[in-house]
N, C-alpha and C positions, 0 to 999 in steps of 0.2 A: 081953819083957814090956811094955815101954813102948809098942811098936808095936801090940801086941794090945789094950792098954788104950785107946789112942787110937782104934783101929778100932771098939772096942765103944762108946766114948762117941759117936763120930761116927755109928755105926749107930743108937744110941738116939735121937740128935738127929734123924736122918732119920725115924724112926718117929714121934717126937713132932710134928715139923713137917709130915710127909707130903709133903715136897718140893713144889716148885712144879709145877702141872699144865701150865702153859704154859711150854715151854722158852724160855730166853733165848739168842738167837743174835746174833752180831756181823754176820753176812753177810746180814741181811734187806734191806740196801740193794741188793745185787745180785740177791737172790732173794726178793722180797716174798711169794711164795707160802708161805714158811716161817711167816709170822705172819698173813697176811691172805687169807681165802678169796675175797675180791673180786678177787684177781689171777688166779684160775683161768682159764687160756686167754687171758689179756689180750693177749698179743703175737701171737695167732693162730698159735701154734706148739705142737707136742707136745714137752713138756720132761720128761726123766727126770733126777731129781736125787737125789744122795746127799750127806748131810752127817754129819760125825763131829766131836764136840767132847769134849775132855778138859779139865776145869776143875780148877784148883789142882794141877797136875802134881806128883807126888812126895809128896803128903799122903795118909796112910792113909784109905781109904774115900772118896776124892775122887769127885765126880760125873763120870760118863762117859756120853755119849749118842750115839745113831745114829738118823738119819732117812732114810728112802727114800720118795720121792714121784714121782707122775706127774700131770700135768695137761695138758689140751689142749682145743681147740675141738671142738664137735659142731655142724656147720653154721655159719651166719653169726652167730647170736645166743647160742647156748647153749655151755656148756663144762662138762666134768666132770673130776674128779681123785680121787686116793686116795693114801693113804700109811700108813706104819707107823713108829712112834716107840718106841724103847726107851731106858731110862735106868737106871743103877745108882748108888745113893748108899749107901755103907756096906753094910748088910744089907737094904736095901730095893730092890726091882726094880719098875719100872713099864713096862707095855706099853700102847701106845695105837694103836687102829685108827681111821682117819679117811677120810671121804668128803666131797668138795667138789662143790658145784653152783653155777653162776654164770650170770648173764644179762649180755650185753655189748651195748652200743649206742653210737651217736654222737649228739652234739648240736653241730652246726656244727664247731668246731675241737676239741671235747672228746671224748676216748674215755673211757668209763665202764664199770666192771665192778661188779656187785653180787652178792655171793656168800654162801652158807650152808655151814657145815661141821658135820657130825654126827660125833660121836666116841664110841667105847667105850673106857674106861680100866680096866685091871686093875692093882692095886697089891698087891704081895705081900712079906711079910717072910720072911727066911731062917728055916726051922723050927729050925735049930741054935741060935737065940737062946734057945729054951725050955730048952735043956740047959746054959746058962751059969749058973754059981753066983751071978753078980751080977744076975741077972734073976729076977723073981718069976714062977714057972711058972704061978701062978693069975691072972695078969694077963689079964682077958678081952679087952681091946683087942688086946694082942699076939697072943694065941691066935687071935683072929679074923683078924688081918692075915696070919698064916701060911697061913690058908685062902684069903685074897685079898679085896680090897675092889674092888667093881665100880661104876663110875659111867658114866652116860650124860650126854653134854654136847653142847651146840650153840653155835656161834659165828656171828656175822655180820660182814660187812665190805664196804667199798667202796674202789675205787681209781680215781683220776681223773688223766688226763694231758691237759693243755690246750696246744695248739699245739706238741706234742712237746717242751715245755720245763718248764712248771710242773706239779708233781705233788703230789697230796694222797692220803694213805692213812689210813683209819680202820678199825680192827678192834675188835670187842667180844667178847672171849672169855668163856666161861662165861655166855652170855646165858640159856640154859636148862640146868638141872643137876638130875639125879635119881639118887639112890642106888639100887643094885640088889642090895645085900647087907644082912646083918643084923649087921655089926660094930658093937659098942656105942660109937660115936663121936658125941659131941654136936657137930654142926657144921651150919652153914647149907647147905641143899641147893638153894635157889633164890635168884634175885637179888632184892634189895629195890629196886634201881635199875638201869635199862637201862645206864647209863654208870658203874656201880660199878667195872668192870674195862675197861680200854681200852688200845689202842696207837695213837697218833696220830703221823703223820709228815708234814712239809711241806718241800718243797725246790724248787730251780730248776736247770735245766741251762743253763749258760752256754757257748755255742758260740763259741770263739775263732776268728774268721774267718781263713782262709788258713794256719792253723797245725796243722790236723788234731788239735785238742786241745779237750777239754771239761772244764769245772770244775763240780762238782756240790756246792754247799753244801746242807745240810739239818739239820733239828732234829727229834727224836722225843721223845715223852712216853709213859711206860709205867707203868701201874698194873695189876698182875695179881695173882691170888690168891697169898697166902702170900709175897709179895715186896714189899720197900719200893718206894716211888715212885722212878722213875729218869728222868733226862733225858740224852739223847744229843745231843752237838753233833758233826756229821759234816762231813767235807770229802773229796771224791773228786776224783782227776784221771784222766781217760781219754784215752789217747794212741793214735794210729794206728788209729782205728776199733775201739777197745776191745782191741787186741792187747796193750796194757799198761794195767793198772788199778791205781792206788794209792789208799790211803785212810787217814784218821786219824779216830778217834772219841775224844772226851773225855766222861767222866761225872763230874760234880762231886759226886755224892752219896757218902756213906760214905768220907770222906777223899779221894775222887777216884780215878779209874782212867783208863787210856788204852789204846786198841787200835790196832794197825797192820795194814793189809790190803794184800795184793798179789795180783793175778790176771791172767788172760789169757783172750781169746776168739778162737778161730781156727775159722772155718767153723762146724761144728755143735758143736764141743767148747768147753767152758768150765771153767776151773779157778780156784779161789780159796783163799788161805790167810790166816789172821789170827792174831795173837798179842796177848793183852792182859795187863796187869799192873795191880795196885792200889797205891795210895800208902799204904794202911793197914799197920799192924804185922803183920797176918796174912801179908803178902807174904813175910816173913822165913821162913815155914814151908812155902812151896811155890814151884814154878818157873813160875808163871803159867799161863795157859790157852791152848790151841791149838784151832783150828777149821779144818777142811778141807772144801771142797765140790767136787764134780765133777758136771757137767751135760752132757747131750746135747740139742740143740734141733733138731727136725725140722719143716720148714715144712708147713703144711696143704696137702694136694693140692686144687687147685681142681677143682670138678666139671666134667666134660666137657660142652661145649655140646650141646644136643639137635640131632640130625641129622634132616634132612627128606628123605624119599625123593622124588626128582624126579617119579616117576610119580604121586605123590599130588596133584601140582599140576594134573594134567589130569583128575582125577576129579570 
């Protein structure tokens, strides 16, 4: 009974808050494409990426999400990508389809990517909620959500890497937003400010000479819809040409939390796992959060040089 009540309360909370539309990842440091369309095809490789995250393990109705993405270059300047995101929080299920477009170029020592992401989001509540005695069956919002809420969204972003060391990443989620349903929810559907929601990261890659070791400190600021402002203080260690990657993230907001990361990269294969815990009292009721990413990176095939028929030289 207690578990069922907790699940109902958590499900109702998810319906009321509508969950965050921009997923929160720990591993955006290794896979910037998870949060920034400007990274689409940035490394001139075709990347196939899968990410799974289980938040607040052991708590009834906990958030669980899965992301599958592809992105890669199309010629020397353009890049395309796409992905699917699913999340379940209590009795609320969210499905998002995404297409990425990016333009890549160089300015002296700087590599720059500017990208656009268009998204279609469908959010749906479990119809069984209407049969629960603790829920008002005449609730128009809940009834509408069981049919589904549809939203069109667009985000922009840019990623810069200077001299293969200094990096800067800026993403502006929910830049354009339009409701495609008639669920009676009074909410803002367009941005009042271009920078109302943002994900900003800056960092530097320190190459320790003759040690085959890199140290990567960075800091990130995040303000996204339906989520409090967050700051991430990150430190990564990369050993043996990324065959071993370790990381630590500290978030001072909401009593503080810490995340640990370990990963590896071998040829085309990349694997990363992270675990994060909070210092708040809520941590007593869950087993922390787990995140796993698997990626395959395939280099772009260089176009074959044009061949000249020697007989044409004498015509």
